[in-house]
C-alpha positions in Angstrom: 83.5 79.0 110.1 80.8 77.2 107.7 77.5 78.0 107.4 76.7 79.1 110.6 79.0 81.8 111.2 78.2 83.1 107.6 74.7 83.0 108.9 75.2 85.3 112.3 78.0 87.8 110.0 75.2 88.4 107.4 72.3 89.1 110.1 74.5 90.9 111.7 75.7 93.0 108.3 71.9 92.9 107.6 70.7 94.7 111.4 73.6 97.5 110.9 72.1 98.2 107.1 75.8 99.5 106.2 78.3 97.8 108.0 80.0 99.4 111.2 79.5 103.2 110.3 83.6 103.5 110.4 86.5 102.2 109.3 89.2 100.3 111.8 92.4 102.3 112.7 94.2 100.4 109.5 94.3 102.8 107.5 96.4 105.4 109.6 98.4 102.7 110.4 99.1 101.6 107.9 99.4 105.0 106.0 103.3 105.7 106.1 104.0 102.1 104.6 101.0 103.0 101.6 101.4 102.5 98.0 100.5 105.1 96.0 99.4 102.9 93.4 98.8 98.5 94.0 96.8 95.8 94.6 95.6 95.6 98.6 93.2 92.5 100.0 91.1 93.4 102.5 90.7 90.0 105.1 87.2 90.0 106.9 86.8 93.6 105.7 83.2 93.2 104.6 81.2 95.4 107.6 84.2 97.8 107.1 84.5 101.2 105.6 88.2 100.5 105.3 87.8 99.5 101.6 86.2 102.4 101.2 88.7 104.6 102.9 91.6 102.6 100.9 89.7 102.8 97.2 90.5 106.4 98.2 93.3 106.2 98.2 93.9 105.5 95.0 94.5 101.4 95.2 92.8 98.3 93.6 91.1 96.5 96.7 89.7 93.5 97.1 87.7 92.3 100.1 87.6 88.5 101.2 84.8 88.0 103.8 82.4 85.2 104.4 79.4 87.4 103.9 77.7 87.7 101.5 75.3 90.8 102.9 79.2 92.2 104.2 80.6 92.4 100.8 77.2 94.1 99.1 77.8 96.7 101.4 81.1 97.2 101.1 80.5 97.3 97.2 77.8 99.7 97.7 79.5 101.9 99.7 82.4 102.1 97.3 79.7 102.6 94.3 78.1 105.4 96.0 81.6 107.8 95.4 81.7 105.8 92.2 84.5 103.7 93.2 85.5 100.4 92.5 85.9 97.1 94.8 86.4 93.6 94.0 85.2 91.2 96.1 85.4 87.7 97.3 83.1 85.1 99.2 85.4 82.8 101.3 85.2 80.4 104.2 88.5 80.3 105.5 88.1 77.4 107.4 87.7 75.7 104.4 89.2 77.5 101.3 92.0 80.1 100.5 92.3 83.4 100.4 93.5 85.0 96.6 96.9 83.9 95.8 97.9 87.4 94.7 100.8 88.8 94.8 99.4 91.8 96.9 101.6 95.4 98.1 99.5 95.2 100.8 97.0 92.7 103.2 95.4 93.9 105.6 93.4 92.2 108.7 91.2 93.7 111.2 89.3 92.1 114.3 89.9 88.9 112.6 92.0 85.8 114.4 92.8 82.8 112.5 96.1 81.9 114.0 97.2 79.5 111.0 96.3 82.4 108.0 99.1 84.6 109.4 102.4 83.0 107.6 100.0 82.2 104.7 99.3 86.1 104.1 102.9 87.2 104.4 103.9 84.7 101.8 101.2 86.5 99.5 102.5 89.7 99.3 105.1 91.0 97.0 108.7 91.0 97.9 108.6 94.5 100.0 104.9 93.9 100.4 103.0 95.4 103.7 100.8 93.4 105.8 99.2 95.5 108.4 96.9 93.5 112.0 94.3 95.3 114.0 93.3 92.5 116.6 92.7 92.8 120.5 94.2 91.1 123.0 93.3 89.0 126.2 94.1 92.5 128.2 90.9 93.8 126.8 88.7 91.7 128.8 89.7 93.9 131.4 87.3 96.2 130.5 85.1 94.3 128.3 83.1 90.5 127.8 83.6 90.9 124.0 85.5 89.2 122.1 85.7 86.4 123.8 88.9 84.5 124.8 89.0 82.6 121.9 89.2 85.5 119.5 91.9 87.5 121.6 95.3 87.5 121.0 97.6 86.5 123.7 100.7 89.3 124.7 103.3 89.7 122.1 101.8 87.1 119.8 101.2 88.8 117.1 104.8 89.0 115.6 105.5 85.3 116.4 102.1 84.7 114.0 104.1 86.3 110.7 107.4 84.1 111.1 110.6 85.7 110.7 109.4 88.7 108.4 110.6 92.4 109.0 108.4 93.5 111.9 108.3 97.7 111.2 106.0 98.4 114.3 104.3 96.2 117.1 102.5 97.9 119.8 100.3 96.8 122.5 98.0 99.1 124.2 94.8 100.7 125.0 93.2 102.3 121.9 91.4 105.8 121.3 88.4 103.4 120.9 88.8 102.2 124.1 89.6 98.7 123.3 93.4 96.7 124.4 94.8 96.1 120.3 97.8 94.5 119.1 98.7 96.9 116.3 101.6 95.4 113.8 102.9 96.4 110.3 105.5 94.0 108.8 107.1 94.1 105.4 108.1 90.8 103.3 111.3 89.9 103.3 112.8 90.0 100.0 
């Protein structure tokens, strides 16, 4: 990502003054497979309220993001409810994510194709990966995100490798975006 991306995201979250104002659909998507306790890694989730929603469920949440502003906002959202999360500032183009192992890893609206197989490897055996990313079909109704940030049809299951796909669908969602939703479990 680099310094330019860090600055862009820092500016976006500073202007938003608290992030997106909502979580993604990740919490609802992964709910049936969430453990009652355990460690969750939220990848590129600094500006989202997902970390707060997962912390409310009793999970030990770590948010990894390039934006220190987004990470500060994530911590502040949780502290406002007396919840604690951990944060890690990381540029995924040049740095590694925390190794884990993790019970759950979530990714919403962040596409770095070479990242996904490694995410599954950071899970405990039987751990769950939950992903939501817009597809190229989204361009039929929206100019953004642009094509480099969109999945090709049915691409997401291929990115995670030989692991158990518990759920995969691609459709127009209530948020108006055409998204791929995937839940996978690391093979034992």
